[in-house]
C-alpha positions in Angstrom: -92.4 -160.7 76.3 -92.8 -160.9 72.5 -92.5 -164.1 70.6 -90.7 -163.9 67.2 -92.6 -165.4 64.3 -90.4 -167.6 62.3 -91.1 -168.4 58.6 -91.1 -172.0 57.7 -88.4 -173.2 55.3 -91.1 -173.9 52.6 -92.4 -170.4 52.9 -89.0 -168.8 52.5 -88.3 -171.1 49.6 -91.5 -170.1 47.7 -90.9 -166.4 48.3 -87.4 -166.7 47.1 -88.5 -168.6 44.0 -91.1 -166.0 43.2 -88.6 -163.2 43.5 -86.1 -165.1 41.3 -88.8 -165.7 38.7 -89.9 -162.1 38.5 -86.3 -160.9 38.3 -85.7 -163.3 35.4 -88.9 -162.3 33.6 -88.0 -158.6 33.9 -84.5 -159.3 32.5 -86.0 -161.2 29.5 -88.6 -158.4 28.9 -86.0 -155.6 28.9 -83.4 -157.4 26.8 -83.3 -156.4 23.1 -82.3 -159.9 22.1 -85.8 -161.0 23.1 -87.5 -158.9 20.4 -84.9 -159.9 17.8 -85.7 -163.6 18.5 -89.4 -163.0 18.3 -89.1 -161.3 15.0 -87.0 -164.2 13.7 -89.6 -166.7 14.9 -92.8 -164.8 14.0 -93.3 -166.2 10.5 -93.0 -169.8 11.8 -95.3 -169.0 14.7 -98.0 -167.6 12.3 -97.7 -170.6 10.0 -98.0 -173.0 13.0 -101.0 -171.0 14.3 -102.8 -171.0 10.9 -102.3 -174.8 10.6 -103.7 -175.4 14.1 -106.6 -173.0 13.4 -107.5 -175.0 10.3 -107.6 -178.2 12.3 -108.6 -181.3 10.4 -110.0 -179.3 7.5 -106.6 -177.9 6.5 -106.6 -180.0 3.2 -109.9 -178.3 2.3 -108.4 -174.9 3.0 -105.5 -175.7 0.8 -107.8 -177.0 -2.0 -110.0 -173.9 -2.0 -106.9 -171.6 -1.8 -105.4 -173.4 -4.8 -108.7 -173.3 -6.7 -109.2 -169.5 -6.2 -105.5 -168.8 -7.0 -105.7 -170.6 -10.3 -109.0 -168.9 -11.3 -107.7 -165.4 -10.4 -104.5 -166.1 -12.4 -106.5 -167.3 -15.4 -108.6 -164.1 -15.3 -105.4 -162.0 -15.0 -103.8 -163.9 -17.9 -106.7 -163.2 -20.2 -106.9 -159.5 -19.1 -103.2 -158.7 -19.4 -101.7 -161.3 -21.8 -98.7 -161.4 -19.5 -96.5 -164.5 -19.2 -97.7 -167.2 -16.8 -94.5 -166.7 -14.8 -95.4 -163.0 -14.3 -99.0 -163.7 -13.6 -98.5 -166.3 -10.9 -95.8 -164.2 -9.3 -98.1 -161.1 -9.0 -101.3 -162.8 -7.9 -101.5 -163.3 -4.1 -101.8 -166.9 -2.8 -104.0 -166.7 0.3 -106.0 -169.0 2.5 -109.7 -168.3 2.9 -111.0 -167.2 6.3 -114.0 -169.5 5.8 -114.7 -172.5 3.7 -117.6 -172.8 1.3 -120.3 -175.1 2.7 -123.3 -176.4 0.8 -122.8 -174.4 -2.4 -119.7 -174.4 -4.6 -117.7 -171.2 -4.2 -118.1 -168.7 -7.1 -114.6 -169.4 -8.3 -115.3 -173.1 -8.4 -118.5 -172.5 -10.3 -117.0 -170.0 -12.7 -115.5 -172.5 -15.3 -118.9 -174.2 -15.5 -120.6 -170.8 -15.9 -118.5 -170.0 -18.8 -119.1 -173.4 -20.4 -122.8 -173.0 -20.0 -122.7 -169.7 -21.8 -120.5 -171.1 -24.6 -122.8 -174.2 -25.0 -125.9 -172.0 -25.1 -124.4 -169.8 -27.9 -123.4 -172.8 -30.0 -126.8 -174.4 -29.5 -128.5 -171.3 -30.8 -126.5 -171.7 -34.0 -127.4 -175.4 -34.2 -131.1 -174.6 -33.9 -131.0 -171.9 -36.5 -129.3 -174.4 -38.9 -131.9 -177.0 -38.1 -134.7 -174.6 -39.1 -133.1 -173.8 -42.5 -135.4 -174.9 -45.4 -137.8 -176.7 -43.0 -141.5 -176.5 -44.1 -143.2 -178.2 -41.2 -142.8 -178.6 -37.4 -142.4 -182.3 -37.8 -139.5 -181.9 -40.3 -137.9 -179.4 -38.0 -138.1 -181.6 -35.0 -136.6 -184.5 -36.9 -133.8 -182.4 -38.2 -133.2 -180.8 -34.8 -133.0 -184.2 -33.2 -130.2 -185.3 -35.5 -128.3 -182.0 -35.1 -128.5 -182.2 -31.3 -127.2 -185.7 -31.4 -124.4 -184.6 -33.7 -123.7 -181.6 -31.4 -123.2 -183.9 -28.4 -120.8 -186.0 -30.3 -118.8 -183.1 -31.7 -118.6 -181.4 -28.3 -117.8 -184.6 -26.5 -120.8 -184.3 -24.3 -122.5 -187.1 -22.4 -125.5 -187.9 -24.7 -128.9 -187.0 -23.4 -131.1 -190.2 -22.9 -133.3 -190.8 -25.9 -136.6 -190.6 -23.9 -135.5 -187.3 -22.3 -134.5 -185.9 -25.7 -137.8 -186.9 -27.3 -139.7 -185.3 -24.5 -137.8 -182.1 -24.9 -138.5 -182.0 -28.7 -142.2 -182.9 -28.8 -143.6 -179.4 -28.3 -141.2 -177.4 -30.5 -142.3 -175.9 -33.8 -140.9 -173.5 -36.4 -141.8 -170.4 -34.3 -140.0 -171.7 -31.2 -137.2 -169.3 -30.5 -133.6 -170.8 -30.8 -132.8 -169.2 -27.5 -135.6 -171.0 -25.7 -134.6 -174.4 -27.2 -130.9 -173.7 -26.3 -131.9 -172.8 -22.7 -134.1 -175.9 -22.4 -131.4 -178.2 -23.8 -128.6 -176.9 -21.5 -130.9 -177.1 -18.5 -132.0 -180.6 -19.2 -128.5 -181.9 -19.8 -127.2 -180.3 -16.6 -130.3 -180.9 -14.4 -131.0 -177.2 -13.9 -134.2 -175.4 -14.7 -134.4 -173.2 -17.7 -135.2 -170.2 -15.5 -131.9 -170.7 -13.6 -130.0 -171.2 -16.8 -131.3 -167.8 -17.9 -130.1 -166.2 -14.7 -126.7 -167.7 -15.1 -126.5 -166.5 -18.6 -127.1 -162.9 -17.5 -124.1 -163.1 -15.2 -121.9 -165.0 -17.7 -122.6 -162.7 -20.6 -122.1 -159.4 -18.7 -118.5 -158.7 -17.6 -119.7 -156.1 -15.0 -122.0 -158.6 -13.4 -119.3 -161.2 -13.5 -116.8 -158.9 -11.7 -119.4 -157.9 -9.2 -120.2 -161.6 -8.3 -116.5 -162.5 -8.1 -115.8 -159.4 -5.9 -118.6 -160.3 -3.6 -117.4 -163.9 -3.2 -113.8 -162.8 -2.5 -114.8 -160.2 0.0 -117.0 -162.6 1.9 -114.4 -165.4 1.8 -111.2 -163.6 2.4 -112.1 -160.5 4.5 -113.5 -160.5 8.0 -116.7 -158.5 8.7 -114.7 -156.0 10.7 -112.0 -155.5 8.1 -112.2 -151.7 8.1 -111.7 -151.6 11.9 -108.7 -154.0 11.6 -107.2 -152.0 8.8 -107.6 -148.8 10.9 -106.0 -150.4 13.9 -102.9 -151.3 11.8 -102.4 -147.9 10.3 -103.6 -145.8 13.2 
């Protein structure tokens, strides 16, 4: 004689609940209203995801995005002479994928780079003027000292300490190139070696090198290493 196996109430309940859940899930999956709702919520979801992904460094992401946006707008304004309204409307505002760490990002350093180049060129003029009608190295150094002090005042620069300035001047003579003196002065004032100032001037004075450096920074900061594969997956 066979004994019938009876399911416990709890087992029946779980099976019924599972069946009910799967049925509900399938209804949601197949209903076109589901996809309409997702499309409506997608932008908010992406925004929320980005904020959570940034974590506690979100203010830094915003800061660097703003800095890069302003610099790119400034470069476009110079290149096109469009109105600011048009420029800021056309340039994309984007968040970087990665933050700059130890070194300042190129866009953050760009204003200083331009200032270094401008300061260098003005200093070459100052040195040439200081050499005018000078007969001896001592006369030249004395005249140069006064003109460098005046230059700092006129340009509203922080004056170089007297001892540092005297140390800088002591080996100059009438045959010392203005370019060398200008490089030395800019480097001393900014705490950068003359060799590095020369490297920076090469970039600042060459538009092609400037664009290359900027492009390299933007590519590294805003594009993932597998960007080509991602782009292909979107169009293919």
